[in-house]
C-alpha positions, 0 to 999 in steps of 0.5 A, a space after each residue: 479941234 480939242 473943243 470940240 472934244 470937250 464938248 463930246 465929252 461933255 455928250 454935245 456933238 456935231 461938226 467932227 463929232 456926231 451921234 450913231 447907234 454906237 454912240 458919240 464917233 468922230 465923223 469918218 473921212 476927215 482929211 485932218 484926222 489920222 487913222 491912229 487919232 480917229 481911234 483914240 478919239 472914238 475911244 475917248 468918245 465913249 465917256 460922252 456917250 456915257 456921260 450922256 446917258 447917264 444926264 439923260 436917266 438923271 433928267 428923266 428920274 431924278 425930280 419926284 415929279 418926273 418920277 411920277 409921271 415916267 412911272 406909267 410907261 416904265 415902273 420906274 419911280 420912287 424917291 430912291 430912283 431920285 436919290 439915286 439920281 442925285 448920288 449919281 450926280 455927284 459922282 459926275 461931277 468929278 468928271 465934270 471937274 476934270 473937264 474943266 481942268 482940261 480945258 483950262 490946259 488947252 486955253 493955255 496950250 492950244 496944241 495939247 495933244 489928245 494923248 493928254 487928255 487921255 491920259 487925263 480921264 483915264 480913271 473914268 474909263 474904269 468907272 462909267 462901264 461899271 456905273 452903266 452896269 448898275 444903271 443897266 440892271 435897275 431898269 432892266 429889273 425895274 428896281 424899286 425902293 430899297 432894292 436899289 439898296 441891295 443893287 448898289 451895294 453888290 455892285 460896291 463889292 467889286 475889288 476896284 477902288 475907284 469904281 467901289 468908291 463911286 457907288 459908296 458914295 451914290 449908297 451913302 447918299 441913298 441911305 439918308 432915305 432910308 434912315 429917315 425913314 427907319 427914323 421915322 418907324 422906329 421912334 414914331 410907328 409911321 410908315 413915311 412911304 408914299 412909293 412902298 418903297 420902304 421893306 416894312 409893308 402894310 400887310 394886304 388888307 390891313 388898314 393903316 391909318 399913319 401911313 401920310 399923305 404923299 405930300 406930307 412925305 414930300 414936307 418930311 423929305 425936303 425938311 430933312 427928318 434925320 437933322 430934327 429932334 423927336 419933338 419938331 417930328 412930333 409937330 409935324 405929324 399931329 395931323 396924321 395923328 389926330 386922324 388916328 385917335 378914332 380908329 379901332 385898336 390894332 394888334 401887332 401882325 398888321 406889318 410884315 417884312 416884304 422879302 423883295 425889298 430887304 436888302 441882303 445885307 441887313 439880316 433877316 433877324 435883324 429886319 425882324 427887329 425892326 419890324 418889332 419896334 415900329 409894331 409896338 410904338 404903332 400899338 403904343 401911339 395909337 390906343 392912348 386913349 384907350 390906356 389907364 391912368 397908371 400907364 401914361 407915363 409917357 410913350 415907349 420911346 419918348 424917354 430916349 427919343 432924341 438919343 435914339 434919333 442921334 445914333 441914327 442920324 451919325 450912322 448916316 455920317 458914315 461913308 460906308 454901312 457898317 453893319 456892326 454898328 448898324 445892328 448894334 443901334 438897332 438892338 439897343 432901341 429893340 432892348 429897350 422897347 422890349 423892357 418897356 412893353 415887358 414892364 407894361 405887359 407883365 407888371 403893370 397888366 399882370 401877365 401872370 394873373 392873366 395867364 393862371 385865367 387862361 388855364 382855368 379856362 382854356 385849359 380846364 384849370 377850374 374842371 369843376 366848373 366844366 363839370 357843372 357846365 357839363 351838367 348844365 348843357 348836356 341836353 342843349 348840345 347834344 342835338 342840332 345847333 338852333 337858333 338860340 342854342 348860344 345864348 342858352 349855352 351861355 346861359 347855362 355857362 353863367 349858371 354854372 360858375 354861380 354854383 361853383 362860386 365863382 363870383 368875378 362877373 367882370 371876369 366871367 362878362 369876357 368869356 363867351 361860348 360861342 356856338 355857330 349856327 351852320 345856317 348862318 355861318 358858313 365856316 365852323 371851327 375844326 371838330 375835336 369830338 368823336 364822329 358820332 356828335 359832329 352835327 350836334 352843337 359839341 361839334 361847334 362849340 367854342 370859346 370866346 375871350 375880350 382880351 383887354 388893352 395891352 395883352 391883346 398884343 400878346 394874346 392875338 386872335 392866332 393864339 386864341 385860336 390855339 388854345 379853343 383847339 386844345 380847348 375842344 379837346 380836353 372838353 371832349 375828354 371831360 365829357 366822356 369821363 364824366 359820362 363814364 363816371 355816371 354809368 358806374 353810379 348806374 351800375 353801382 345802383 343796380 348790383 342785382 342787375 349786373 351778376 350775369 356773365 354778360 353784365 360782368 363782361 359790362 363792368 369790365 368794358 366800362 372799367 377798361 374805358 375809364 382806366 384809359 380816359 382817366 389816365 389820358 386826362 391825368 397825363 394832359 392835366 399833370 405831365 404836359 399842362 402843369 408841367 409846360 405851364 411851369 417851365 412858362 412862368 420860369 421863363 418869364 419871370 427870368 426874363 426882362 425881354 416883352 419878346 422873350 416872353 412873348 416866344 415862350 408862350 409861343 412854344 408854351 402853346 406849340 408843347 401843349 399842341 403836340 404833346 396832346 396829339 392834336 397835330 399827330 394825325 394817327 394818334 389824334 384820331 385813334 384817340 377820337 375813335 376810342 372817345 367815341 366808342 365810349 360815348 357810344 357805350 354810354 349812351 347805350 348802357 343809359 338808354 337800356 336801362 339796366 335791360 339790354 335786348 338782343 340788339 343791344 348787346 349786339 351793338 355793345 358787342 360790336 363796341 367792344 371790337 373797336 375799342 379793342 381795336 384801337 386801344 391795340 393801335 394806340 398800343 403799338 403806336 407808343 410802344 413803337 415811338 417810345 423803342 426809337 426815342 423820338 417822341 418822349 411825352 408819348 412815352 410819358 403817356 404809356 408809362 401811364 396807361 402802362 404802369 403795372 404792364 397790365 397792358 402789356 401782358 393783355 397783348 395792347 388789349 384793352 376791354 377784352 374779358 
């Protein structure tokens, strides 16, 4: 009977033992087995049932080929599942060794009691249910990829040493694959991930020429990437790299962190560092053929590739995952990549000079250029857009640049004014213009810039769009300011026509409008742009970290958007309405040629009332926020407008007689 029991403990049944809905059980009613013995045997047979289920699971999912065949049925597939089966089989070897040892004892003593067998297998009565629970969770949750690591890790945290040790052994095997993928990603910018199991995933819609074929991934797995040097690994990927050379330049942001695949024991901050390093390496590798000769001193990781590969390999040798050691090594690699990119972008690509160019063109640092451009393009953009508007506007822009002695043709060629045609372009840029001009060329005018490598990882399309939002608003203010100055020249050249009380009111209204617009312009250029630009330069010059420099730049733009009120709907709408009233006033004054009819006077009165109403609303908003000390930049604008308390003394109204 002991031999049949041993067979049953290995999942085989027949004769005394049979398989039922409850698992392997003793055939009931046998005369030579007492009720108490039957109870003990059935208890032991539970181990055989567990073992049989484990082996069925391993046989079904332990082969990569079988895993793919089964994937259509239950969606359980992938290399992590295969490694899980390998780790589980390693743990079950202890059970098989115990049965082998018991079998030797049985051969020596045919009358060995069942209680002896039960005592020898006691530890598995604790282990097997825990393993079964883990496997059931993986199956029921349809766990895929790195999510399997998370389930194993969480279940290994229980207090039973036997269970913890076994699950850590399985996790250690699965981590072998994890560190293979991590090494390929961080050191070579490639995703060795045929089943989309790694927590770094390509964004939907992003083209990724660096993903090897399934066959290449299987080859890498079988060769054991962690045991290869960097140069050997490069040889494996030589074919895939040759396919990438003709691909268009990629930008960072093509990959993302998949939250459902990120193990809980890897913090998001660490995952972001891993993402940054891999994308940086990939960008550099893909664009080798676009580099200037002064940049071609090797790849990001070439000088320390073997060192980092060795560090990651050492992590796989640890019996348990050590989060402190793991993050230390990730930080080490990230710091190297960030410093390399800082030198490449800040020093070799002259980032500071590039920021000055962005400030000159997008933030109207070269004010004389845009004054000349507005004068040149006013007649082109005050009307609805035509098919030739964009071409004509860019000619005017080039002509204005020459007029203000900007002779850097190579630089000017990288800037291009965009004027989308409503009949061709369905999507228009967000308008920062007065309401009466939303159908004109000014409403859709934008500025495009061709960013040179490697600055494209710093000035991304999203960053350029933020620059454009600020550009449109600043340009609208500049145009309004120029129109008001032109009206002043008209009034000065025709003083005799402005001697009546009604004409004096027109003078005063224009003066109040110019006062508000001039101070708004000064606030934006000096208190906002110049101050934030200095903060940005100080932060960039004080660090050797590319990510820190990029974060400082993003903070700079966010501050500009916030302090220019683009994100504050109430204040922004009020300012746009004020610009609208100023523009209407200028057009009315220019069109009337100093001879206003009764209809013109009525319109002037309407403009005046609306300007008073909106200037009062602006004063109330600024005063209310200042009293709460919530947004200091609003207080700064109020200080510019009310430095002599005139605004306060007029009850917060400008334009009143």
